[in-house]
N, C-alpha and C positions, 0 to 999 in steps of 0.2 A: 504493500500500500504506500509506504513511504517513498519507494522508488518511483511509483507513479506520480506522486506529488513533485518529486525532484525533477522528473523529466518534463512535467508541465511547466514548472518554474523555469527550467532551462530553455524551453521553447519560447516562453514569454520574454526572457532575457535576450535571446537572439532576435526576437521580433522588435524589441526596443532598440537594439543596436542597428538593425536593418533600417528602422525608421529614421534614426539619426543619420545614417549614411545617405539615405535617400534625400533628406533635407539638405545635407552638405553638397551633394552632387547637383541637386536642383538649384541651389544658390549659385554654384559655380557656372552652371549652364546659363542662367539668366544674366550673370555678369559677362559671360562670353558674348551673348547676344548684344548687350549694351556696348561692349568694346567694338564689336563689328559695325554697329550703327554709327559710331563716331568717325568712320571712314567713308561714309556715304555723303558726298557733297551736295549742296543745293544747286539747282541748275542756274546757268547764266553767269558764272564766276570765272575770272581768269586766275587760275591757281598760282602761276608764277608771280603775278603782281601782288596777290594776297600774301604769299610767303614772304616777300620783301617787306610788306607792311608789318607783319607779325614779328619778324626778326628784329626790326628796329624798335619794337615796343614790348620786348619780353620782360622788362623789369618795371613796367608800369601797371596800371590797373587792368589793362588789356591782358597782361600776363597772368594776373590773378584769375580773370575769367577763363583763360585757356586752361589753367591748372584745374579749376573746379569742374570744367566740362570734359576733362580727360583728354585734352588736346583737340577737341572738336572745333574750337574757334580757329586754330591755326589752319584747319582744313575747310572751315566754313561748312561743317557737316549739318545734317538735319537735326542733330542734338546740340547745336551751338549754344542755345539758351540754357542747356543743362537742366538742373533741378531748381535753379534759383527762383523762378516764378512761383513754384510750389512753396518754397521757404518764405518768400515775401507774403504770399497769401496766408500762410500759417501765422506769420507775425501779426497781420491785420486781424485775423480771427481771434488770436490770443488776446490782443488788446481789447477787442470788443467784448470778450467775456469778463473783462474787468470794469467796463464802463456802461455796458448795455444790459438792462434787466432781461431782455429777451434772450440774449446769449448766456447770461448767468443762469436762467432757468433751464436752458438746454443743457448746460454743463452739469447741472444737478439732477437731470432727468434719467440718469443711468444709460443703458445701452441705446435706447431710442434717441436720446439727446446726443450721444456720441456719434451716432450715424448721421444725424442731421448736421452736426458741426463738420464732419468729414465731407459731406456733400457740399456744404457752403465753401469749404476750402478748395474743393475741386472746381467749383464755379469761378472762384477768385483766381485760381491758377490759369484757367482758360482765358479769362479777361486780361490778366497781366501778361501772359505769354503772347497774346495777340498784339497788345500795345508794344511790348518790347520787340517782338518780331518785326513789326512795321518800322519801329525805330532803327533796328539793325539794317533793314533794307535801305532806309534813307541815308544812314551813315555810310553804307557801302557805295551808294551813288555819289556821295560827296567826295569819296576817295578816287582820285583819277586813275583810270585804267583797270579797275577791278571788275566792274560790271560791264558785260559785253553789250547788252542792249537795255539801257536804262529806260524807265517808264513806269506807268501805272501797273502794267501786267507783271513786271518784275517785282514791284512792291507787294502786290497782292499774293502772288505765288510764294514769295519768300516768307511773308507773314504767316500764311496758312501752313506752309511746310514746317516752319520752326515751331509753331503752336502745336501741330500734330506730333512733332518729335518730343516736345516737353510732356504732353499728355501720355504718350506711349511710355516715356521714361517714368512718369509717376505711376503708371499701371505696373511696370516692371518692379518698382520698389514695393508696391503693395503686395505683389505676388511673393516676393522674398519674405516679407514680414509674416504673411499668413501661412506659407507653405515651405519656407526655407528656414535658415538660421540667422538670427540677428535682426536689426532694424534695416529694412530694405533701402530707405532713402540714404541713411548714413553709409551703408556699404557701397552704394553707387558712387557717392562722393569719394569714399575711401579708395575704391578701385581706380577712379579717374586720376587721383593724385599719385597713387603708387605707380600707375602706368607711365607717368612722366619721369620717374626717378632714374631709370637706366640711362636715358638720353641726357639728362641733366648731369649725372655723374661722369659720363663719357666726355661731354663737352667741357666740363670743368677741368678734368685731368688733361685733356687735349690742350687747353689754354696754358696749363701748368707746364706741359712738355715744350710748347713753343715759347715760353717765357713771358706770356701776356699777364699771367698771374704767378706770383712767387710761391714756392713750396711752403713757405712759412704761413702765408695767408690761407692756403688750402688746409694746412694742418690746424690752424686756428679755427676755421669754420667748422671742420669736423669735430674739434674739441668742444666748441660751443653747442653744436647740435647734439652730441652725445650727452653733455651735461644737461641740456634742456630735456631730452628724453627721460633721463633718470629722474629729473625734478618732477616732470609730469607724472610719471609712474608713482613716485613717492606721495605727491599731493592727492592724486586720484584715489589712492588706497587709504589715505589718512582718514580717520574717523574720530569724532568726539562722542564717547559712550556715556549716556546718562543712566545712572544706576536706578533701577526700578524694583521696589519691593512689593510682594503680594502677600496679604495676611492669610493666615490659616482659616479655613471654613469647613464645617462639617456638613455633609450631605448624606443623610442616612447613617450608615455605619462607616462611611469612608471620609477621610480628611483630605481636602484639596488645598493647594497653595502653600504658603509658608516659604517659598523660594524667592530668589532674587534673579533678575535678568537685566538686560541692557537695552536701551533705545539708542541705536547708532545714528549719528548725524554726520554726513559727509562734509568736509570742508568746502568742496565745490559741488554743492547740491545740484546746480543747474547743468553740470557737465559741459559739453562742447557747444550747447545751443546758443549761449550769448555771443560767442565768437562768430558762429555762422550767421546769426541774425544781424550782428553789426556789419559783417561783410556784405550781406544782402542790402543793408541800408545804404551803403556806399555806392551800390550799383545804380540806385534810383536817379541821382543827378546825371550820371552818364547816359542813362536811358532817355531822360528828358532833353539833354543837350543834343541828342541825335536828331531831334526835330527842328533844330536851328542851324541853318547853313552859315549865317553871318559869324565871322570869326571874332567880331567885337561885341557879340551878344553877352549880356551880363551872366546868363546861365553858363555859357561856354567858358567864360572867364573864371567863374567859380569852379567849374569842373576841372579846369587846368590846375587849380590849386590843390586838387585832391590826388596829386601824384605821391608816390611812395617817398617818405622822408620829409614831406612838406608838413609844416606845423598844423595847418587846418585838417589835413588827413589824420594826423596823429591824435588831435584833440577830439574829432568826431568819432574816430575809431574807439578810443579809450572811453569816451562818454557813453557810446553805444553799448560797449561790453559791460560797463558798470550798471547801466540802466537795466539791461536785459537780464543780468545776473540776479538783481533784486526782484525784478518783475516775474521772471520765470520761476524762481524759488517760491515766491508767494502763490503762484498758480499750482505748483505740484505738491506743496507741503502746507498743510493747514494746522497751525499750533492749537487752535481752538478745538478742532475735531480730534486731534491726538490726545489732548488733555481730557476731553469728554470720554473717549474710549478707555483711557486709563482708569478714570473714575468709575466707569460702568463695570469694569472687571475687577475693581478693588485695588488697582495698582496705584502707587504713589512714589514720588521722589522724596528721599529722606530729607527732612528739614523744610519741606515745601508742602503747604496745604493743597489738597486736591481741588480741582476746579479752576477758578480764575487765576489764582496764584501760580499754579502749574503752567497754565497757558502763558502767562507773562514771563515765567522763567524760560520756557522753551522758546518763546518769541525773541527774547533778548539774546539768548545764546545763538539762535539761528541768525540773528542780525549780525552778530560779531563774526560768525563763521562765513557768512556771505560776503562781508567786507573783506575778509582775508582771501576768500576764494576769487572775488572779482579782481583784487590786486594781483593775485597770481596769474589770472588770465590776461590782464593788461601787460604784465611783464613778458609772458610767453609770446603773446601776439605782436608786441611792438619791438622786442629785441631784434628779430630778423629784419624789421624795417630799417633800423639804424645800421645794420650790416649792409643792406642793399644800398643805402644812401652814401656809404663811405668806401665800399669796395666794389670793384667791377665784376660782380657775379653775373655769369652769362645766362641765368635763368631766374624765374620768379621763386624767391624763397620766402614763404609766408609762415608766420607763427600759427595762423589758423589751420593751415594745411598740416603742419607738424602735429598740432593738437588733435586734429581729426584722426590722423593715421594712428597715433598711439592709443587714444581713447576708444576708438571703434574696434581696434584690434583687441584691446583688453576686454571690452564688453562682449565681443563675439566669442572669445576663448572662455570667458566666464559662463556664457550661456551653454556652450558645449559641455563644460565641466559640470554645470548644474544638472543637465539632462543625464549625464553619465552617473553622477552621484545619486540622483533620484531613482534611477533604475537599480543601482546597487543597494540602495536603502530598502526599496520594496522587496528585493530578493532576500535581503537579510531578515526582514521582518517575517516574511513567509516561512523561511527556514526555521526561525525560532518557534513559530506557532506549530509547525509540523512536528518538531522534536518534542513538544509537550504532549 
């Protein structure tokens, strides 16, 4: 009998491992499709002229677009807009949940409200992608020699093509989230950034070989990047644990509780979201400027100040990261709800009265942690900008890109480990029951 149970448990264990393998292979398959689509160009573009324009702007905001799109901008592919319209739409919806009663009610309506918010985010993505796609078409026509046949037809086909590409990319991300491993949107951005690393490394060492960049500078850059990666891993794993006590209570003949646990609070509760949101915020002026052909336009002049290393760029970037750190933390973590749940189950923080005082304690602690976390994000994201402005790096080096790569890799590995541990834990519990 026990051998029958053991064989059944073994079959379920193998089934769980097979499901994990399928999820991983499915995720890789979707990412391969994404990479393939970044090589499909939109019609009516002179590839050689476009390559010259991109090579002269690799260290500007255009370089950042190219990295986030996985190189699609340099080829003016159908996925040139990348996932940024979706991120911008998410920002708008998140802001509305904080100021609009209608969206607040949707947020608190459970699964139905979540689906409605997701649908609104999709509508916003479509609208923003259409606007940005049309802006890209106008910008291409303003660049001499890139568009073969300028005109209304080119603008419309380009806008529709780029919008379709973004919606397709959004759908791919949703498929990874539901049927694969990890967050689909984050993994798409991650794969796009990682795909640019080999060419960036080769070009850097090639410049070192020719003497354009000294070996000392290359070593310094590698040292800074290694230190930044270690610092990111350290901070992302750091937690402030709040000690929680549960009193003993008797239910029938059994006694429950009487033990202590911890409520972990991450230093960087918002994760990589503030950096992505702030980057998306910086794209909006460039999108607007695409609609203005005059070089002396006020908007175009402001956009020119948003170059890497420029004071205005640094200030807006840092302010955006700090704002979204506090805002997103307030969205995903509710001290009042946490304090109420602790009180409901009899838990309390030693020396703090349950209820309102616990809420204030958690809120004040979360405020301090978020301040530290936002400062950490600002340092990580702006440090490469100073390097770009002072050293002739032949590619876009962004703190946001580095942050995304490290954090997404850690989150994905953590999800795989969680699934494996869950499967092992279930197997252990069943074996214990069978032995009894």
